[in-house]
N, C-alpha and C positions, 0 to 999 in steps of 0.2 A: 800605852804599854800593852794593853790587851790586843790591839790591832797588830802590834809588832810581833807578839808571840804567835798570833794566828798566821802571820806572814811566814815566820820561821818554820812553823809546823808544816805549812803548805810547801815551802821550798824544800824542806828535808824529804818530803814524800814524793814530790813531783820531779825534782831535778834528776834523780837517777832514771826515772822513766823517760825523760827527754834525752838523756845521754845514751840510752840503749840504742844499739846499732842493728838490732834485729839479728844479733849473732847467736846462732843456735847450732847444735850438732849437725843439722842438715846442711848448713852453709859451710861447715868444715869437713864434710864427708869426703870430699874429693882430694883432701890433702894427702900427699904420699911421701913427704920429706921424712927422713929419719930423724930421730931425736937429736942426734949430734949436729944436724944441719939447721935446726930450729933456733931462732933468735929468742932470747928472753924478752918478754914484754907483756902487755895487758890486753892484746887483741886476740881474737880467734886465730889459732894457728901458732901463736907464740907459746914458749915455755913459761909457765907461771913463775914469777920471782919467788925465791925461797923465803919462807917465814920461819922463824924459830923463836917462839915466845913461851912463857911459862903457863902451866895450867894452874888451877886454884891451889894445888899443893906445892907449887914452886918448881915442879919438874918441867924441863924444856921439852916441847913437842915440835920437832921440825916437820914442816909440811912434807918434805921429801921422804919422811918415814912412812908416809901413807901411799907411796908409789905402789902400783899394783892394784889400786882401787880407783873407782870413779869417786871424785871428791868435789863437794860443793864448798868453796871458800866463801864463808858468809860473814860479812862485816855488819855488826849490829851493836846495840847497847840497851841496857835495862831501862834507861830514861827515854828511849826513842819509841814513841807511840806507834808510828808506822811499822817499826821493827817487831814490836810485840804483836801487832795485828797480823804480820806475815808469819810469825813463828808457828802457828798451827799448820800452815801449808808446808813448812820445812819438816815439821814432825811427821806429817802425813807421808811426805815423799820418803823420808828416812825409813819409816816403818814399812812402806810398800816395797822399796827397792834395796834395802840393806843386804839382802841375800839373793838378789836377782842375778841371773846369768848374763853377764856382759861379754863373755868370751872365756876360752879355756883357762887362761892364766890371769883373769881378772877376779879379784877377791870380793867384789860386790861394791856397794855404795856407802859412803860415809859423809859426814859433815865436819868441817874444820871451822869452828866458830871463833871469830876474832872479835872480842868485845872492846868497844871504845869507852868502857866505864872508867870512872875515877876511883871508885871504891870497890873493894872486894865483896863487902856485905851486899850491896845492891846487885852486883853481878851474880853472886851465888843465889840470892833470893829469886831473881828472874829465871835462872836456869831451872830451879825447882818448880816455881809457879807455872812456867810454860811447858814443863815436861820435856826439856831438851836432854834426852836420854843418851845421846852419843857421847863417847869418851873424850872427844877432841875439842876442849874449850880452852882458849888461850887469851891472854891479855897482858899488856905492859902497864895498864891502869894509867895511861897518859892521855886519855881522851883523844882529841884530834891531833895531838902533838907527837905521837909515837912514830918511830922510824918506819914501821910497817905501813901505817896509815899514809905516810908521805910517799913511800915507795909505790904503793898501789894507787896513788892519786885519788884517794877517797874524798869526794866532794859532798856526799850526802849518804845517809844510810836509811833503810837497808840497801846494801849493794852486794853483788856476789859474782863469782867466776866459777864455772863448772869446768873441771879438768879431767882428762882421761887418765888411764892407768900409767901413762908415761909422763904425766905432768904437763900435758899440752892443753891449752885452753880450747874448749869446744863450745862454750856458751857464756854469755854475760848477762847480768841483770835479769835473771829468770825468776819470775814470781808466780805464785799461784799455779794455774793450769799450765803456764808456759814451762815451769820447772818439771811438772809431771810429764808433759809432752816431750821435753828434751830427754829425760831419762828413759822414757818408753822407746824413743827412737834409737837409743843405744843398746837396748836389750837384744840379745841374739835369740832368734826363734828356734 
């Protein structure tokens, strides 16, 4: 049993790294298509699929409501050790870039946290313990079986998509320094 748990832990942490395709804002920099020409999907250059889940107070927060900002769509859970280990990097990026100048009409950077938790209590406790101070926390509390998890083909967590102010994916599976580098590359000098 212990070897099985160790295998699952390793798989949950390593699989997203193996799935990363090196997709960063630099590889998307040459895209010139207008938003209306962009296809919805999960790869760099696609429009990120809509998400509309409830926050801890039961209020729906659609991803599209954050248009105009650079957004990290971050799938995680309170029970996921690799997620909790990555949270300090996400907090650091949020603190550093939330008011950064990404362009004249861009409102800054924020995080849209999608939790795969089953219980509200564990979810809220992790938000507080890890200092996840951004306002966009959502979940359907359906673990791996939620519609959003299926639509985004989430196979392991943590996993994320970085979208620009128009909702276009400019990076995937960005962790640690890679997230900081991606955001820095989007800042206008």
